KOLLUM-805608 format. One record per residue (C-alpha): residue in one letter; x, y, z. Coordinates in Angstrom, 2 decimals, padded with zeros to 5 digits. Each point is the difference from the previous one (the first is absolute). Example, Ala and Ser with C-alpha at 12.3 -4.5 7.8 and 13.67 -1.06 7.14 Angstrom:
# residues 2
+------+---------+---------+---------+
! rest !      c1 !      c2 !      c3 !
+------+---------+---------+---------+
!    A !  012.30 ! -004.50 !  007.80 !
!    S !  001.37 !  003.44 ! -000.66 !
+------+---------+---------+---------+
END
This chain:
# residues 347
+------+---------+---------+---------+
! rest !      c1 !      c2 !      c3 !
+------+---------+---------+---------+
!    M !  131.19 !  131.90 !  089.68 !
!    A ! -002.07 ! -000.94 !  003.31 !
!    P ! -001.49 !  003.47 ! -000.15 !
!    L ! -000.87 ! -000.39 ! -003.70 !
!    I ! -001.37 ! -003.45 ! -000.09 !
!    A ! -002.50 !  000.95 !  002.98 !
!    E ! -001.29 !  002.51 ! -002.05 !
!    V ! -001.53 ! -002.66 ! -001.94 !
!    K ! -002.35 ! -000.30 !  003.43 !
!    C ! -000.23 ! -003.60 ! -000.05 !
!    G !  000.77 ! -001.64 !  003.27 !
!    H !  000.93 ! -003.01 ! -000.67 !
!    T !  002.91 !  001.30 ! -002.79 !
!    R !  002.95 !  001.36 !  001.97 !
!    L !  003.87 ! -000.43 !  000.66 !
!    I !  001.05 ! -001.67 !  002.90 !
!    L !  002.78 !  001.51 !  002.47 !
!    V !  003.08 ! -000.80 ! -001.68 !
!    T !  002.19 ! -001.09 !  003.70 !
!    K !  003.55 ! -001.21 !  000.18 !
!    K ! -000.01 ! -003.81 !  000.31 !
!    L !  001.84 ! -000.65 !  003.23 !
!    T !  002.36 ! -002.89 !  000.95 !
!    K ! -000.96 ! -001.75 !  003.08 !
!    Y !  002.49 !  001.57 !  002.06 !
!    E ! -001.47 !  003.58 ! -001.08 !
!    K ! -003.39 ! -001.38 !  000.83 !
!    D !  001.17 ! -001.59 !  003.69 !
!    S !  001.56 !  004.06 !  000.52 !
!    L ! -002.90 !  001.67 ! -000.79 !
!    A ! -002.56 ! -001.91 !  001.92 !
!    N !  002.09 !  001.06 !  002.92 !
!    L ! -000.13 !  003.33 ! -000.64 !
!    G ! -002.61 !  002.60 !  000.63 !
!    K !  000.21 !  002.74 ! -002.61 !
!    P ! -001.76 !  003.19 !  000.90 !
!    I ! -003.04 !  000.13 ! -002.39 !
!    S ! -000.72 ! -004.07 !  000.83 !
!    Q ! -000.29 !  001.38 !  003.84 !
!    F ! -003.60 !  001.50 !  000.12 !
!    S ! -002.92 ! -002.06 ! -001.91 !
!    Y ! -001.72 !  002.66 ! -002.67 !
!    K ! -003.73 !  000.63 ! -000.87 !
!    V ! -000.99 !  002.61 ! -002.80 !
!    L ! -003.44 !  001.64 !  000.55 !
!    D ! -001.29 !  003.41 ! -002.12 !
!    H !  003.56 !  000.13 ! -001.55 !
!    K !  001.64 !  000.32 !  003.60 !
!    L !  002.32 ! -002.62 !  001.72 !
!    Y ! -001.05 ! -001.22 !  003.45 !
!    V !  002.14 ! -002.05 !  002.36 !
!    T ! -001.49 ! -003.19 !  000.75 !
!    A !  002.59 ! -001.64 !  002.58 !
!    V !  003.36 !  000.47 !  000.93 !
!    N !  003.14 ! -001.22 !  001.14 !
!    K ! -000.15 ! -000.64 !  003.71 !
!    K !  003.49 !  002.13 !  000.34 !
!    I ! -001.44 !  003.26 ! -001.32 !
!    A ! -002.25 !  001.01 !  002.27 !
!    T ! -000.40 !  003.86 ! -000.97 !
!    V ! -002.57 ! -001.27 ! -002.86 !
!    K ! -003.34 ! -001.15 !  001.04 !
!    K ! -002.19 ! -002.37 ! -002.37 !
!    G ! -002.45 !  002.51 ! -001.76 !
!    S !  002.69 !  002.95 ! -000.58 !
!    E !  000.01 !  001.27 ! -002.93 !
!    I !  003.74 !  000.28 ! -002.54 !
!    L ! -000.01 !  003.42 ! -001.71 !
!    S !  003.90 ! -001.09 ! -001.51 !
!    I !  002.30 ! -002.20 ! -000.48 !
!    N !  003.50 !  001.24 ! -000.83 !
!    D ! -001.49 !  003.76 ! -000.73 !
!    I ! -002.50 ! -001.32 ! -002.81 !
!    S ! -003.30 ! -000.24 !  001.21 !
!    T ! -002.08 ! -002.51 ! -000.07 !
!    N ! -002.98 !  001.34 ! -002.52 !
!    E !  003.24 !  000.10 ! -002.32 !
!    I !  001.61 ! -003.78 !  000.89 !
!    I ! -004.20 ! -001.46 ! -000.27 !
!    S !  000.01 !  001.75 ! -003.86 !
!    N !  003.60 ! -001.36 ! -000.88 !
!    L ! -000.62 ! -003.56 !  001.42 !
!    T ! -003.98 ! -000.27 ! -001.84 !
!    K !  000.80 !  001.14 ! -003.16 !
!    N !  001.87 ! -003.02 ! -000.38 !
!    Y ! -002.73 ! -002.00 ! -000.13 !
!    A ! -003.91 ! -000.02 ! -001.51 !
!    S ! -003.42 ! -000.90 !  001.27 !
!    D ! -002.66 ! -000.68 ! -002.10 !
!    G ! -001.15 !  003.26 ! -002.08 !
!    Y ! -000.16 !  002.48 !  002.40 !
!    N ! -000.63 ! -001.24 !  002.56 !
!    Q !  002.49 !  001.16 !  003.09 !
!    T ! -000.99 ! -002.31 !  003.03 !
!    F !  002.25 ! -002.88 ! -001.08 !
!    K !  003.11 !  002.01 !  000.14 !
!    P !  000.21 !  000.87 !  003.52 !
!    A ! -000.71 ! -003.28 !  000.72 !
!    V !  002.88 ! -001.73 ! -001.94 !
!    L !  002.11 !  002.73 !  002.51 !
!    N ! -002.01 ! -001.16 !  003.16 !
!    R !  001.49 ! -003.16 ! -001.34 !
!    A !  003.43 !  000.42 ! -000.60 !
!    F !  001.14 !  003.64 !  000.29 !
!    V !  003.72 ! -001.09 !  001.55 !
!    N !  000.62 ! -002.15 ! -003.46 !
!    W ! -001.45 !  003.35 ! -001.89 !
!    Y !  001.68 !  002.17 !  001.56 !
!    T !  003.62 ! -001.94 !  000.73 !
!    N ! -000.27 ! -000.95 ! -004.30 !
!    I ! -000.66 !  004.23 ! -000.47 !
!    Y !  002.01 !  002.09 !  002.53 !
!    E !  002.53 ! -003.47 !  001.20 !
!    N !  000.08 ! -001.37 !  003.34 !
!    K !  002.35 !  002.32 !  001.71 !
!    D !  001.67 ! -000.26 !  003.15 !
!    T ! -001.58 !  003.32 !  001.96 !
!    L ! -002.98 !  002.07 ! -001.39 !
!    H ! -001.63 !  003.06 !  001.77 !
!    F ! -003.88 ! -000.40 !  000.98 !
!    K ! -001.60 !  002.96 !  000.32 !
!    I ! -003.32 ! -000.78 !  002.25 !
!    K ! -003.18 !  001.64 !  001.07 !
!    K ! -001.35 ! -001.39 !  002.99 !
!    S ! -003.49 !  001.35 !  001.55 !
!    D !  001.17 !  004.07 ! -000.06 !
!    S !  004.07 ! -000.51 !  000.02 !
!    I !  002.64 ! -000.26 ! -003.12 !
!    F !  003.19 ! -001.25 !  000.70 !
!    T !  002.56 ! -001.93 ! -001.96 !
!    I !  001.22 ! -003.16 !  000.90 !
!    K !  003.52 ! -001.72 ! -001.57 !
!    V ! -000.19 ! -003.52 ! -000.20 !
!    T !  003.18 ! -002.68 ! -000.84 !
!    T !  000.27 ! -003.31 ! -000.68 !
!    I ! -000.37 ! -001.96 !  003.20 !
!    K !  002.03 ! -003.62 ! -000.25 !
!    K ! -002.23 ! -002.37 !  001.77 !
!    E !  000.87 ! -001.93 !  002.75 !
!    E !  001.20 ! -003.62 !  000.08 !
!    K ! -001.93 ! -002.34 !  002.34 !
!    K !  002.33 ! -001.46 !  002.46 !
!    D ! -000.03 ! -003.54 !  002.34 !
!    S ! -003.39 ! -000.83 ! -002.15 !
!    L ! -000.92 ! -003.36 !  000.28 !
!    E !  000.49 ! -001.71 ! -003.62 !
!    I ! -002.74 ! -002.44 ! -001.06 !
!    K !  000.79 ! -002.07 ! -002.91 !
!    K ! -003.03 ! -001.21 ! -001.68 !
!    P ! -000.73 ! -003.38 ! -000.97 !
!    V !  001.39 ! -001.15 ! -003.42 !
!    I ! -002.96 ! -002.34 ! -001.46 !
!    K !  001.08 ! -002.11 ! -003.23 !
!    L ! -001.99 ! -000.32 ! -002.93 !
!    S !  000.30 ! -003.21 ! -002.09 !
!    K !  000.87 !  000.07 ! -003.28 !
!    D ! -003.14 ! -001.01 ! -001.58 !
!    S ! -001.96 !  003.18 !  003.04 !
!    L !  002.53 !  002.60 ! -001.48 !
!    L ! -000.83 ! -001.07 ! -003.89 !
!    A ! -003.46 !  000.63 !  001.32 !
!    K ! -000.22 !  003.31 !  001.29 !
!    K !  002.50 !  001.48 ! -002.66 !
!    K ! -002.83 ! -001.56 ! -002.69 !
!    I ! -002.84 !  001.79 !  001.79 !
!    A !  002.24 !  003.38 !  000.50 !
!    K !  000.40 ! -000.37 ! -004.03 !
!    E ! -003.38 ! -000.44 ! -000.66 !
!    K ! -000.99 !  003.05 !  001.99 !
!    L !  002.82 !  002.06 ! -001.58 !
!    K ! -001.53 ! -000.77 ! -003.69 !
!    V ! -003.58 !  001.46 !  001.29 !
!    R !  001.04 !  002.79 !  001.94 !
!    Y ! -000.80 !  002.61 ! -002.62 !
!    K ! -003.72 ! -000.82 !  000.12 !
!    G ! -000.18 !  001.25 !  003.21 !
!    S ! -002.85 ! -001.06 !  002.53 !
!    D ! -003.31 !  001.17 !  002.18 !
!    E ! -000.32 ! -000.62 !  003.60 !
!    F ! -001.03 ! -003.47 ! -000.94 !
!    K !  002.99 ! -000.88 ! -001.79 !
!    K ! -001.31 ! -000.09 ! -003.69 !
!    P !  001.59 !  001.00 ! -002.48 !
!    L ! -000.82 !  003.55 ! -001.43 !
!    L !  001.58 ! -000.19 ! -003.45 !
!    D !  000.18 ! -003.09 ! -002.76 !
!    L !  002.21 !  000.04 ! -002.87 !
!    K ! -000.52 ! -002.72 ! -002.16 !
!    F !  001.48 ! -000.41 ! -003.69 !
!    L ! -001.80 ! -000.17 ! -002.86 !
!    A !  001.41 ! -003.20 ! -001.53 !
!    Q !  002.62 ! -002.16 !  001.19 !
!    D !  002.86 !  001.27 ! -001.80 !
!    S ! -000.84 !  003.34 ! -000.28 !
!    S !  001.08 !  003.06 !  001.17 !
!    V ! -003.05 !  002.03 !  000.33 !
!    A ! -002.20 ! -000.27 !  003.40 !
!    Y ! -002.32 !  001.53 !  002.01 !
!    L ! -000.24 !  001.40 !  003.01 !
!    K ! -003.70 ! -000.29 !  001.92 !
!    V !  000.14 !  002.70 !  002.76 !
!    K ! -002.67 ! -000.99 !  002.48 !
!    S ! -000.28 !  002.49 !  002.03 !
!    F !  001.03 !  004.17 !  000.17 !
!    S ! -001.64 !  000.43 !  003.28 !
!    F !  001.42 ! -000.04 !  003.51 !
!    P !  000.23 ! -003.92 !  000.75 !
!    Y ! -001.97 !  000.61 !  003.47 !
!    A ! -002.76 !  001.82 ! -001.97 !
!    D ! -001.52 ! -003.37 ! -000.33 !
!    F ! -003.49 ! -001.83 !  000.91 !
!    D !  001.52 ! -002.89 !  001.02 !
!    R !  001.64 !  001.39 !  002.37 !
!    F ! -002.63 !  001.32 !  001.78 !
!    F ! -002.30 ! -002.87 ! -000.57 !
!    K !  003.13 ! -001.83 !  002.18 !
!    E ! -000.03 !  002.97 !  002.35 !
!    F ! -004.12 !  000.06 !  000.51 !
!    D !  000.35 ! -003.57 !  000.09 !
!    T ! -002.94 !  000.59 ! -002.80 !
!    R ! -000.55 ! -000.89 ! -003.33 !
!    K ! -002.61 !  002.99 ! -000.33 !
!    L !  000.40 !  003.31 !  000.58 !
!    I ! -001.47 !  004.23 ! -000.27 !
!    V !  001.19 !  002.46 ! -001.46 !
!    K ! -001.24 !  003.52 !  000.05 !
!    P !  000.83 !  003.27 !  000.73 !
!    C !  000.68 !  001.65 !  003.69 !
!    I ! -003.15 !  002.74 ! -000.96 !
!    S ! -002.49 ! -000.98 ! -002.12 !
!    G ! -003.85 ! -001.27 ! -000.51 !
!    G ! -001.98 ! -002.24 ! -001.84 !
!    A !  002.47 ! -002.71 ! -000.23 !
!    K !  001.99 !  002.51 ! -002.82 !
!    N !  003.18 ! -001.76 ! -001.37 !
!    T ! -000.34 ! -003.02 !  002.21 !
!    F !  001.45 ! -003.17 ! -001.13 !
!    K ! -000.56 ! -003.50 !  002.03 !
!    V !  003.40 ! -001.92 ! -001.14 !
!    T !  000.43 ! -003.62 ! -000.46 !
!    D !  002.67 ! -001.79 ! -001.70 !
!    A ! -003.04 ! -000.04 ! -003.25 !
!    N !  000.60 !  004.08 ! -000.23 !
!    K !  003.40 !  001.12 !  001.88 !
!    K !  001.69 !  000.33 ! -003.55 !
!    E ! -002.89 !  002.27 ! -000.92 !
!    V ! -000.25 !  002.12 !  002.83 !
!    A !  003.65 !  000.54 !  000.43 !
!    K ! -000.55 !  001.71 ! -003.88 !
!    K ! -002.25 !  002.72 !  001.47 !
!    L !  001.20 !  000.48 !  003.18 !
!    P !  003.67 !  002.08 ! -000.37 !
!    Q ! -002.40 !  002.50 ! -002.45 !
!    L ! -002.64 !  000.31 !  003.17 !
!    I !  002.96 !  000.30 !  002.45 !
!    Q !  001.19 !  003.29 ! -001.46 !
!    E ! -003.61 !  001.01 !  000.34 !
!    E ! -000.72 ! -000.43 !  003.68 !
!    D !  001.06 ! -002.60 !  003.17 !
!    F ! -000.95 ! -003.50 ! -000.08 !
!    I ! -000.39 ! -002.46 !  003.09 !
!    M ! -000.08 ! -004.09 ! -000.09 !
!    Q ! -001.66 ! -001.96 !  002.51 !
!    P ! -001.28 ! -003.43 !  000.10 !
!    F ! -003.27 ! -000.99 ! -001.47 !
!    L ! -002.16 ! -001.00 !  003.06 !
!    P ! -002.48 ! -003.17 ! -001.88 !
!    E ! -002.63 !  001.70 !  002.75 !
!    I ! -000.85 !  002.69 ! -002.14 !
!    L ! -001.93 ! -002.17 ! -002.37 !
!    E ! -001.12 ! -002.39 !  002.90 !
!    K ! -001.02 !  002.60 !  002.11 !
!    G ! -000.49 !  003.42 ! -001.53 !
!    E !  001.99 !  003.55 !  000.74 !
!    W ! -001.02 !  001.86 !  003.26 !
!    S ! -000.47 !  003.16 ! -000.29 !
!    F ! -000.70 !  002.54 !  003.21 !
!    I ! -001.30 !  003.51 ! -000.93 !
!    F !  000.65 !  003.14 !  002.53 !
!    F ! -001.14 !  003.45 ! -000.33 !
!    N !  001.81 !  002.21 !  002.06 !
!    G !  001.69 ! -002.24 !  001.75 !
!    S ! -002.97 ! -001.85 !  001.18 !
!    Y ! -001.49 ! -003.24 ! -001.12 !
!    S ! -002.43 !  000.07 ! -002.75 !
!    H ! -000.79 ! -003.64 ! -001.62 !
!    S !  001.84 ! -003.11 ! -001.44 !
!    L ! -000.43 ! -002.07 ! -002.90 !
!    I !  001.38 ! -003.12 ! -001.84 !
!    K !  001.52 !  000.18 ! -003.57 !
!    Q !  000.09 ! -003.32 ! -001.90 !
!    A !  001.75 ! -000.78 ! -003.36 !
!    K ! -002.20 ! -001.44 ! -002.78 !
!    A !  000.88 ! -003.46 ! -001.18 !
!    G !  003.60 ! -000.36 ! -001.28 !
!    D !  001.02 !  003.28 !  000.97 !
!    F !  002.16 !  001.62 !  003.02 !
!    R ! -001.35 !  003.51 !  000.05 !
!    V ! -002.53 !  000.70 !  002.11 !
!    Q ! -001.21 !  003.48 ! -001.85 !
!    P ! -003.63 !  000.17 ! -001.29 !
!    A !  001.75 !  001.24 ! -003.31 !
!    H !  001.60 ! -003.20 ! -000.21 !
!    G ! -002.81 ! -001.72 !  001.33 !
!    G !  000.15 ! -000.18 !  003.28 !
!    T ! -002.90 !  000.07 !  002.12 !
!    V ! -000.84 !  002.10 !  003.38 !
!    H ! -001.67 ! -001.43 !  003.30 !
!    P ! -000.52 !  001.96 !  002.64 !
!    Q !  000.80 ! -001.15 !  003.59 !
!    N ! -000.90 !  000.41 !  003.60 !
!    P !  003.40 ! -000.69 !  002.07 !
!    S !  000.86 ! -000.52 !  003.58 !
!    Q !  001.22 !  002.54 !  001.94 !
!    N !  003.10 ! -001.73 ! -000.16 !
!    L !  000.61 !  000.06 ! -003.59 !
!    I ! -000.95 !  004.15 ! -000.18 !
!    D !  002.46 !  000.25 !  003.31 !
!    I !  002.39 ! -001.68 ! -002.04 !
!    A ! -000.54 !  002.24 ! -003.34 !
!    A !  000.00 !  003.14 !  002.26 !
!    K !  003.74 ! -001.10 !  001.12 !
!    Y !  001.18 !  000.96 ! -003.59 !
!    V ! -001.83 !  003.12 ! -000.44 !
!    N !  000.94 !  001.71 !  003.36 !
!    Q !  003.35 ! -001.10 ! -001.17 !
!    F !  000.54 !  000.89 ! -003.56 !
!    A ! -003.40 !  001.80 ! -000.63 !
!    K ! -000.92 !  002.03 !  003.05 !
!    D ! -000.83 !  003.50 ! -001.06 !
!    C ! -001.52 ! -001.36 ! -003.36 !
!    L ! -004.05 !  000.85 ! -000.78 !
!    Y !  000.33 ! -003.39 ! -002.43 !
!    A !  002.00 ! -003.06 !  001.39 !
!    R ! -000.44 ! -003.36 ! -001.75 !
!    V !  001.71 ! -003.22 !  001.56 !
!    D ! -000.13 ! -003.24 ! -002.13 !
!    G !  001.45 ! -003.20 !  000.70 !
!    T ! -001.03 ! -003.96 !  000.36 !
!    F !  000.50 ! -002.75 !  003.07 !
!    V !  002.78 ! -002.29 ! -000.22 !
!    N ! -000.58 ! -002.39 !  003.07 !
!    N ! -002.31 !  002.08 !  001.69 !
!    N !  002.64 !  003.25 ! -000.29 !
!    F ! -000.77 !  003.09 ! -001.91 !
!    L !  002.17 !  000.40 ! -002.62 !
!    L !  000.54 !  003.64 ! -002.08 !
+------+---------+---------+---------+
END
C-alpha cells in the first residue's frame, strides 16, 4: 500500500514503517549488537550512497567512500525501492533523499531485513573492492565506576502541579508553535455544545521566516529589505511593526524572481543623507549627498529625493577608493554609496 499512497504526492500522507514491538529483553539484546547496516552512517547524494562515518573496527572503508551495492543489489536500486514508499509534496524530489539521510538504516532494515551478514561493494578513489561485514557484539564495560544519581522526592502537591502542566501542554500540542512559543493553530467550537468547530491557521510558512525574529536579531524595529542587485529603490521596503504583514505577503512572489537582502534601517540616512562617490576607470571623479524628502526613506529623485554636490576630504575619498580597488578595480564606472555612523563609513 505504501507505494500506492506515495503516488498521491502529498508529503504529509504516508504509511509509517511497521515494525515489531520488542520486549525489554529484545531491546537490550539489540542494543549490545552492532548489526552490519548500522556500522556505517550514510548520505544520499544524486541517487548515490556515500559513507559519512565508519565503525572504528572497519579499517578498509574510509569516510567519503561510495557504496556501489549491498548484497549484490545496486544502491541506485535500493534508493529507488526505499523512496517509492513515501512522497514529497507534488513533484519536488529534494525531500526524499533528506528522509533517507536522517533514517537510512531504519528504512533499509524494514525493506531488506536486518541481516547478520552483508556484503558491501565499495568505491574508494580509483579502486573498487567488496567487504564482508558481520554483526559485532559490543564489548561490555568492566571495572566502571557506578555513579548513583541523587533521588529527589517531590511532594504530592508538586507532583500534581507537574502532571497538570504536562496535561495542559498535551492538550494544545496539536497547535504547534513558532520560535516564540506562540501557537500556530487555533481551534474553536462555534457553540459550547456544538459538534462544529473551525480551525484558524496562523501561518503555513516556515516559522523562522518571521520579521519579528529579524527585529530581535538586529536589535531594531525597522529593517530594509531590497534586491541584491537593483537601482532606483525598486522593490525596496522599509519594514516596521505597522507594515510587516503587508511586506510578508509581497515577498514570496518577488523572491522567486530575484535574490533579496535584509539589513537594519540606519536613521543616519534621514539625518545626514547618503553619500555617493563616483569613479571613472578607477579614478575618483566627484561626490554628492542624496537626501530623502520628508516622510520618505528613499533618497532617489524619482521618489522626491534631492541631490547636493560635495567636496569631501582626501581621507573620505581614500575610504571609498578602497572599495573600488577591491571590488571594481577594472570597471569603467563605479559608485560607492554609504553613510557615516559614529564617524565610520558604512555601505
